C-alpha positions as CSV (number, residue, x, y, z in Angstrom):
1,M,-129.5,-7.1,4.0
2,D,-126.7,-8.2,6.4
3,L,-124.0,-5.7,7.1
4,K,-120.4,-6.9,7.2
5,P,-118.9,-6.4,10.7
6,L,-116.4,-3.6,11.1
7,F,-112.7,-4.4,11.1
8,V,-111.5,-5.1,14.6
9,F,-107.8,-5.0,15.6
10,P,-106.4,-8.2,17.1
11,R,-105.7,-8.2,20.8
12,W,-102.0,-8.4,20.3
13,S,-102.0,-5.0,18.7
14,N,-102.7,-3.4,22.1
15,T,-99.5,-4.9,23.4
16,L,-97.6,-3.8,20.3
17,T,-98.8,-0.3,20.7
18,L,-97.6,-0.2,24.3
19,L,-94.2,-1.5,23.4
20,V,-93.8,1.0,20.6
21,L,-94.7,3.8,23.0
22,L,-92.4,2.5,25.6
23,F,-89.6,2.3,23.0
24,L,-90.2,5.9,21.8
25,A,-90.1,7.0,25.4
26,V,-87.0,5.1,26.5
27,F,-84.7,5.0,23.4
28,P,-84.0,8.7,23.2
29,L,-82.9,8.6,26.9
30,Y,-80.7,5.6,26.2
31,A,-79.2,7.2,23.1
32,V,-78.3,10.4,25.0
33,A,-76.8,8.3,27.8
34,F,-74.8,6.1,25.4
35,V,-73.4,9.1,23.4
36,G,-72.6,10.9,26.6
37,Y,-70.6,7.9,27.9
38,A,-68.9,7.3,24.5
39,L,-67.8,10.9,24.4
40,D,-66.8,11.2,28.1
41,P,-63.7,13.3,28.4
42,V,-62.1,10.8,30.8
43,T,-62.0,8.2,28.0
44,L,-62.0,9.9,24.6
45,N,-61.4,13.6,24.9
46,V,-58.1,14.7,23.4
47,G,-56.5,17.1,25.8
48,Y,-57.9,15.6,29.0
49,Q,-55.4,16.6,31.7
50,P,-56.3,15.7,35.3
51,T,-54.4,17.2,38.3
52,Q,-52.2,14.6,39.9
53,P,-51.5,14.3,43.6
54,V,-47.8,14.7,42.9
55,P,-46.6,17.0,40.1
56,Y,-44.6,14.4,38.3
57,S,-42.9,15.8,35.2
58,H,-42.3,13.4,32.4
59,K,-40.5,16.2,30.6
60,L,-37.9,16.2,33.3
61,H,-37.6,12.5,34.1
62,V,-38.0,11.1,30.6
63,G,-37.0,14.0,28.3
64,E,-34.1,15.4,30.3
65,L,-32.9,12.7,32.6
66,G,-33.5,9.9,30.0
67,L,-35.5,7.6,32.3
68,D,-36.8,4.6,30.4
69,C,-40.6,4.2,30.4
70,R,-40.2,0.6,31.5
71,Y,-38.5,1.6,34.8
72,C,-41.9,2.7,36.1
73,H,-44.3,1.0,33.7
74,N,-42.5,-2.4,34.0
75,T,-45.3,-4.7,32.6
76,V,-45.8,-3.2,29.2
77,E,-43.7,-5.9,27.5
78,K,-45.4,-8.9,29.2
79,A,-48.9,-7.9,30.3
80,D,-52.0,-6.3,28.8
81,F,-51.7,-3.3,31.2
82,A,-49.1,-0.7,31.9
83,A,-48.3,-0.9,35.6
84,I,-48.5,2.2,37.8
85,P,-45.2,2.3,39.7
86,P,-45.3,1.5,43.4
87,T,-44.1,4.0,45.9
88,E,-40.9,2.1,46.4
89,T,-40.0,2.9,42.8
90,C,-40.2,6.6,43.4
91,M,-38.3,6.3,46.7
92,N,-35.4,4.5,45.0
93,C,-34.3,7.9,43.9
94,H,-36.1,10.3,46.2
95,R,-34.6,8.9,49.4
96,S,-31.6,11.0,48.5
97,I,-32.9,13.4,45.8
98,W,-35.2,16.2,47.1
99,P,-36.0,14.0,50.2
100,K,-37.8,16.9,52.0
101,S,-39.6,18.5,49.0
102,D,-43.2,19.5,49.8
103,K,-44.2,18.3,46.3
104,L,-43.2,14.8,47.3
105,A,-45.0,14.7,50.6
106,P,-47.7,12.3,49.3
107,V,-45.0,9.9,48.2
108,R,-43.3,10.0,51.6
109,Q,-46.7,9.5,53.3
110,S,-47.4,6.5,51.2
111,F,-44.0,5.1,51.9
112,G,-44.5,5.4,55.6
113,A,-42.2,8.4,56.3
114,G,-44.9,10.8,57.2
115,N,-47.1,11.6,60.2
116,A,-50.1,9.6,61.6
117,D,-52.6,12.3,60.6
118,D,-51.4,12.5,56.9
119,A,-54.0,12.2,54.1
120,I,-52.3,9.1,52.8
121,K,-51.7,6.3,55.3
122,P,-48.5,4.3,55.3
123,G,-48.7,1.4,52.9
124,Q,-51.5,3.0,50.9
125,P,-50.6,3.8,47.2
126,V,-50.4,7.3,45.9
127,P,-53.9,8.0,44.3
128,W,-52.6,8.7,40.8
129,R,-55.4,9.6,38.3
130,Q,-55.6,7.7,35.1
131,V,-55.1,9.9,32.0
132,T,-55.5,7.7,29.0
133,T,-58.2,5.0,29.0
134,V,-60.6,3.1,26.8
135,P,-64.2,2.1,27.5
136,D,-64.8,-0.9,29.7
137,Y,-66.1,-3.0,26.8
138,V,-62.8,-2.6,24.8
139,Y,-59.8,-4.9,25.3
140,F,-56.3,-3.5,24.7
141,N,-53.1,-5.4,25.2
142,H,-49.9,-3.4,25.8
143,S,-47.5,-6.3,25.3
144,A,-49.0,-7.2,21.9
145,H,-48.3,-3.7,20.6
146,V,-44.9,-3.1,22.2
147,N,-43.6,-6.4,21.1
148,S,-44.8,-5.6,17.6
149,G,-42.6,-2.5,17.5
150,I,-45.4,0.0,18.3
151,S,-43.9,2.8,20.4
152,C,-45.6,4.5,23.3
153,V,-45.6,7.7,21.2
154,E,-48.2,6.3,18.8
155,C,-50.9,6.2,21.5
156,H,-49.7,8.5,24.2
157,G,-47.9,11.2,22.2
158,Q,-44.6,12.9,23.0
159,I,-44.7,12.1,26.7
160,N,-41.1,13.1,27.0
161,Q,-42.1,16.7,26.2
162,M,-45.1,16.9,28.6
163,E,-44.7,18.7,31.9
164,T,-48.2,17.4,32.9
165,V,-49.4,14.4,31.0
166,Y,-52.6,14.8,28.9
167,Q,-54.5,12.5,26.5
168,A,-53.0,13.1,23.2
169,K,-55.0,10.7,20.9
170,P,-58.8,10.2,20.5
171,M,-58.8,6.5,21.4
172,N,-62.0,5.9,19.4
173,M,-62.7,2.9,17.2
174,G,-62.0,4.7,13.9
175,W,-58.6,5.9,15.1
176,C,-57.6,2.4,16.2
177,L,-58.8,0.8,12.9
178,Q,-56.6,3.2,10.9
179,C,-53.5,1.6,12.5
180,H,-54.8,-1.9,12.3
181,R,-55.6,-1.6,8.6
182,D,-52.0,-0.4,7.8
183,P,-49.5,-0.2,10.7
184,T,-46.5,0.1,8.5
185,D,-45.6,3.7,9.3
186,R,-45.9,3.1,13.0
187,I,-43.6,0.1,13.3
188,R,-40.1,0.6,14.6
189,P,-37.3,-1.6,15.9
190,R,-38.3,-3.2,19.2
191,D,-35.3,-1.8,21.0
192,Q,-36.4,1.7,20.1
193,V,-40.0,1.5,21.3
194,T,-39.4,3.5,24.5
195,R,-37.0,6.0,22.8
196,L,-39.7,8.5,22.2
197,D,-37.7,10.9,20.0
198,W,-36.4,8.1,17.8
199,Q,-36.0,8.6,14.0
200,P,-34.5,6.1,11.6
201,S,-30.9,7.1,10.7
202,A,-27.6,5.6,9.5
203,D,-26.3,6.0,13.1
204,D,-29.0,3.7,14.4
205,P,-27.8,0.1,14.5
206,S,-31.3,-1.3,14.6
207,T,-32.3,0.5,11.4
208,V,-29.1,-0.5,9.6
209,A,-29.5,-4.1,10.8
210,A,-33.1,-4.2,9.4
211,F,-31.9,-3.3,5.9
212,A,-28.9,-5.6,6.2
213,S,-31.4,-8.5,6.7
214,L,-32.6,-8.0,3.1
215,P,-31.3,-10.4,0.4
216,D,-28.1,-9.3,-1.2
217,V,-29.6,-8.7,-4.6
218,E,-32.5,-6.7,-3.2
219,L,-30.3,-4.5,-1.1
220,A,-27.9,-3.9,-4.0
221,S,-30.9,-3.0,-6.2
222,R,-32.2,-0.5,-3.7
223,L,-28.8,1.0,-3.2
224,S,-28.3,1.4,-6.9
225,K,-31.3,3.8,-7.1
226,F,-29.4,6.3,-4.9
227,E,-25.8,5.7,-6.0
228,S,-24.2,5.7,-9.5
229,S,-23.9,2.2,-10.9
230,D,-20.1,2.6,-11.0
231,A,-19.9,3.4,-7.3
232,T,-22.1,0.5,-6.5
233,K,-20.1,-2.0,-8.5
234,K,-16.5,-0.8,-7.7
235,T,-16.8,-0.3,-4.0
236,T,-16.0,-3.3,-1.9
237,R,-18.3,-3.2,1.1
238,T,-19.8,-5.6,3.6
239,K,-23.5,-6.0,3.6
240,Q,-23.7,-4.0,6.9
241,E,-21.8,-1.2,5.2
242,M,-24.1,-1.3,2.2
243,A,-27.1,-1.1,4.5
244,H,-25.5,1.9,6.3
245,D,-24.8,3.7,3.0
246,Y,-28.3,3.0,1.7
247,V,-30.0,4.4,4.8
248,A,-27.8,7.5,4.7
249,A,-28.3,8.0,0.9
250,R,-32.1,7.5,1.2
251,I,-32.5,10.1,3.9
252,K,-30.3,12.5,2.1
253,A,-32.2,12.1,-1.1
254,E,-35.7,12.1,0.3
255,S,-36.7,12.1,4.0
256,A,-36.7,10.1,7.2
257,D,-40.4,9.6,6.7
258,A,-40.0,7.9,3.4
259,L,-37.3,5.6,4.8
260,R,-39.5,4.9,7.8
261,H,-42.2,3.4,5.6
262,E,-39.7,1.2,3.9
263,L,-38.3,0.2,7.3
264,G,-41.8,-0.6,8.6
265,E,-42.5,-2.9,5.7
266,I,-39.3,-4.9,6.6
267,L,-40.1,-5.0,10.3
268,K,-43.8,-5.9,9.7
269,A,-42.6,-9.1,7.9
270,Q,-39.9,-9.8,10.5
271,Y,-42.2,-9.4,13.5
272,H,-45.2,-11.1,11.8
273,V,-47.4,-8.1,12.3
274,N,-50.9,-8.8,10.9
275,P,-53.4,-7.1,13.1
276,N,-57.1,-8.2,12.9
277,T,-59.8,-5.7,12.1
278,D,-62.8,-7.8,13.1
279,C,-65.0,-6.9,16.1
280,I,-63.8,-9.7,18.3
281,T,-60.2,-8.3,18.3
282,C,-61.2,-5.6,20.8
283,H,-64.8,-6.4,21.9
284,R,-64.4,-9.6,24.0
């Protein structure tokens, strides 16, 4: 009686076994490295606050002196990056303001007003350390956001209140997608993007102008919800005055946050804001 031959694994199974073992050995290391990179404090950690070569205070310059963000970061409206100011920008003021301060020594060295043995050679930039960043595989365009009415505050926090700048937001994909799916509450008039303490009010011409852009019937309808019908009908007002009264009445009756959502809806249509949420938006 002939016996059937025993089952023999095909030769390719040896290669498959080696590949499986290699995968099991390498993948855990890759996963740990990937997670470590993704959660690196330099890119994603809220609260990351590096020590800068010069103790520049945004609280003083922006919050108290009223310096506009665009004076230093002058590319935010036209480029994908926010420029770091050259030394000349600092020296525009500090030639005459605190010109001999020890804290400003790196700035003077960079400008060429120091000594030959200084740490920073003349003409070399001050080595500022980047605070807020995103991974290398993520594309972010500052001008696209600024020109859509998205303020610096939305990503960088209340810079005007920071003595030393720190990373205020997580900068991860989920956080970005929250805004891309519904940016309404984050949109403000373009001319208020760098006014970091801005809130909609009847004293803000940009807010009033946005509501004045509504059709007459719609504006009157909204106003009637916060005024008596007799007051709305009898009072002779221009459209600008009606918009002013509506903003004031809405804030008085509810809150600036409620008005801001309504304002965001108007500006979203005016600015044609319709952010993508597919992968290619950021991963290019």
